[in-house]
C-alpha positions in Angstrom: -44.8 -3.2 5.3 -46.1 -3.5 2.6 -44.1 -4.2 -0.7 -44.6 -1.6 -3.5 -46.6 -3.1 -6.5 -44.7 -4.3 -9.2 -46.0 -2.7 -12.9 -48.1 -5.0 -14.9 -46.5 -3.6 -18.0 -44.9 -0.2 -19.8 -45.6 3.0 -18.4 -48.4 5.6 -19.5 -45.8 7.0 -21.2 -43.2 5.2 -22.9 -46.6 2.6 -24.1 -48.5 6.5 -25.4 -45.0 7.4 -27.5 -45.1 3.5 -28.7 -48.3 4.2 -29.9 -47.6 7.4 -31.8 -44.4 5.8 -32.9 -46.8 3.1 -34.5 -49.4 5.8 -35.5 -46.8 7.8 -37.4 -44.7 4.5 -39.0 -48.3 3.5 -40.2 -48.8 6.9 -42.0 -46.3 6.8 -43.4 -46.6 3.4 -45.1 -50.2 4.3 -46.5 -48.4 7.1 -47.8 -45.7 5.4 -49.2 -48.3 3.1 -50.9 -51.0 6.0 -52.6 -47.9 7.2 -54.5 -46.9 3.8 -55.4 -50.4 3.1 -56.2 -50.9 6.2 -58.3 -47.0 5.2 -60.8 -48.3 1.5 -61.5 -51.5 3.1 -62.2 -50.3 5.5 -64.1 -46.5 3.3 -65.4 -47.2 -0.8 -65.0 -45.2 -3.1 -62.5 -41.6 -3.2 -65.0 -41.8 0.8 -65.6 -41.9 1.7 -62.2 -39.1 2.0 -59.7 -38.0 2.7 -56.9 -37.3 5.8 -56.9 -40.3 6.9 -58.8 -42.6 5.8 -56.2 -40.3 7.9 -53.8 -39.9 11.1 -56.2 -44.1 11.2 -55.9 -44.3 10.2 -52.2 -41.9 12.8 -51.5 -39.4 10.3 -49.6 -35.9 9.0 -50.6 -35.8 5.7 -51.7 -33.6 4.8 -48.5 -36.2 6.0 -46.9 -39.0 3.4 -48.8 -36.4 1.0 -48.3 -37.3 1.1 -44.8 -41.2 0.1 -45.2 -40.5 -2.3 -48.3 -37.3 -4.1 -48.9 -38.5 -3.6 -53.1 -41.1 -2.7 -55.5 -42.4 -5.7 -55.8 -43.4 -6.0 -52.1 -45.0 -3.0 -52.2 -46.7 -4.0 -55.0 -47.4 -7.1 -53.3 -49.5 -4.8 -50.3 -51.3 -2.8 -52.5 -52.8 -6.4 -54.1 -53.1 -7.4 -50.9 -55.5 -5.0 -49.6 -57.3 -4.6 -52.9 -57.7 -8.6 -51.9 -58.7 -8.4 -48.5 -61.6 -6.0 -49.5 -62.7 -8.6 -51.9 -62.9 -10.8 -49.2 -64.8 -8.8 -46.7 -67.2 -7.7 -49.9 -67.7 -11.0 -50.7 -67.8 -12.5 -47.1 -71.2 -9.7 -46.2 -73.1 -11.0 -48.7 -72.6 -14.6 -48.0 -73.3 -13.5 -43.8 -76.1 -10.7 -45.4 -78.6 -13.3 -46.6 -80.5 -15.2 -44.1 -80.9 -18.1 -47.7 -78.6 -21.3 -48.5 -79.2 -23.2 -51.8 -80.0 -21.4 -54.7 -79.8 -18.0 -53.5 -76.2 -18.4 -52.1 -74.6 -19.0 -54.6 -76.2 -16.0 -55.9 -75.5 -13.5 -53.8 -71.9 -14.6 -53.1 -71.2 -15.0 -56.8 -72.7 -11.3 -57.7 -70.7 -9.8 -55.1 -67.3 -11.2 -56.9 -68.4 -9.5 -59.8 -69.9 -6.6 -58.5 -66.5 -5.5 -56.7 -64.2 -5.7 -60.1 -67.5 -3.9 -62.1 -67.4 -1.4 -59.5 -64.1 -1.1 -58.9 -62.2 -1.3 -61.7 -58.6 -0.6 -61.2 -58.6 -3.6 -58.4 -59.2 -5.4 -61.1 -56.3 -4.0 -63.4 -54.6 -4.2 -60.0 -54.6 -7.3 -60.2 -53.3 -8.6 -63.9 -50.8 -5.6 -63.8 -48.7 -8.6 -62.9 -49.0 -10.7 -66.2 -47.1 -11.0 -69.1 -48.8 -13.3 -72.0 -49.8 -16.6 -69.5 -47.2 -16.4 -67.1 -46.8 -14.6 -63.7 -44.5 -11.7 -63.4 -42.4 -9.1 -61.1 -43.7 -10.6 -58.1 -41.7 -13.5 -55.4 -42.8 -17.1 -56.0 -43.8 -16.5 -52.1 -45.5 -13.5 -53.0 -47.4 -14.8 -55.3 -48.8 -17.8 -54.0 -49.7 -15.8 -50.6 -52.2 -13.3 -52.9 -53.9 -16.7 -55.4 -55.1 -17.6 -51.8 -55.7 -14.6 -50.9 -58.0 -14.8 -54.1 -58.9 -18.5 -54.4 -60.9 -17.5 -50.4 -62.7 -15.0 -51.7 -64.5 -17.7 -54.7 -64.7 -20.2 -51.9 -68.2 -19.2 -50.7 -69.7 -19.7 -53.9 -67.5 -23.3 -53.9 -69.5 -24.6 -51.0 -72.6 -22.8 -51.6 -72.7 -25.4 -54.5 -71.4 -28.0 -53.1 -74.8 -27.0 -50.8 -76.7 -27.4 -53.7 -75.3 -31.5 -54.1 -72.8 -31.0 -56.1 -69.9 -33.6 -56.3 -67.1 -30.8 -55.1 -64.6 -31.8 -58.1 -67.8 -30.2 -60.5 -68.1 -27.1 -57.8 -64.0 -26.8 -58.2 -64.9 -26.7 -62.3 -67.8 -23.9 -61.8 -65.8 -21.6 -59.9 -62.9 -21.0 -62.0 -65.2 -21.1 -65.5 -67.3 -18.5 -63.7 -64.0 -16.5 -63.0 -63.0 -16.7 -66.3 -66.7 -15.4 -67.2 -65.7 -13.4 -64.8 -62.5 -11.4 -66.0 -63.6 -12.0 -69.5 -67.2 -9.7 -69.2 -65.2 -6.8 -67.1 -62.0 -7.0 -69.0 -64.3 -6.5 -72.1 -66.8 -4.0 -70.3 -63.0 -2.1 -69.3 -62.3 -1.6 -72.6 -65.2 -1.1 -74.2 -64.8 -3.9 -76.9 -67.8 -5.9 -75.2 -69.9 -2.8 -77.3 -69.0 -4.2 -79.8 -71.7 -7.1 -79.7 -74.4 -4.5 -78.9 -74.4 -6.6 -74.9 -73.6 -5.7 -71.8 -71.4 -7.3 -68.7 -73.9 -7.5 -66.4 -76.8 -9.0 -68.5 -74.3 -11.5 -69.6 -72.9 -12.3 -65.6 -76.7 -12.4 -65.2 -77.5 -14.8 -68.0 -73.8 -17.4 -67.3 -75.0 -16.7 -62.7 -78.1 -18.3 -63.7 -77.4 -20.9 -65.5 -74.6 -22.2 -63.1 -77.0 -22.3 -61.1 -79.6 -24.4 -63.3 -76.6 -26.7 -63.4 -76.2 -27.3 -60.0 -79.8 -27.6 -58.5 -80.6 -30.6 -57.7 -82.9 -32.4 -60.5 -86.3 -33.1 -60.2 -87.7 -35.9 -60.5 -90.4 -36.5 -63.1 -93.2 -37.0 -62.1 -95.1 -40.7 -63.8 -96.5 -39.7 -67.4 
């Protein structure tokens, strides 16, 4: 007499119910984030409340709290999703080129700049948490996690600079300066202030990038005179 075959997992009906429940949860969470994104863009972090997000989403504040513990957690989820897309954009540029050296520096740095140039709302999102010179609004843990994501988007450029023979400490300095240059140009461009100089952000970025590559490229030995 053969023994009954044991099930390797929950019944198919239970798995289907769990899948439907997860899909519904994900859909509601995405709806909340869409409402929160609109509120943050319009009112900023300080001007937005859970009640405001709930009203825009058509939910009660209690329903929001079942997904997020605070508005800061909602904000971190939005910024985290933005940084994931940034990292994917840079990674695609890195993986999409068979070149190395200076070409790889150009590809990854340009991808970082282009992402925020083409998505100005993502740049706004990243800087709503700053008041003066101090980060504000997120817990230290959330802020650290988000900074790691942002830092990882610059890592391919830093690695490419090191691949050109640049010392690690100099590669880090260059990437830090590149980040500051990108943000400065983009803020000037998005606010229209760059027009006072009769300059374009793309042209200025391209010029800076070539200067950085020239600093990183190994110097050729001078031919004897």
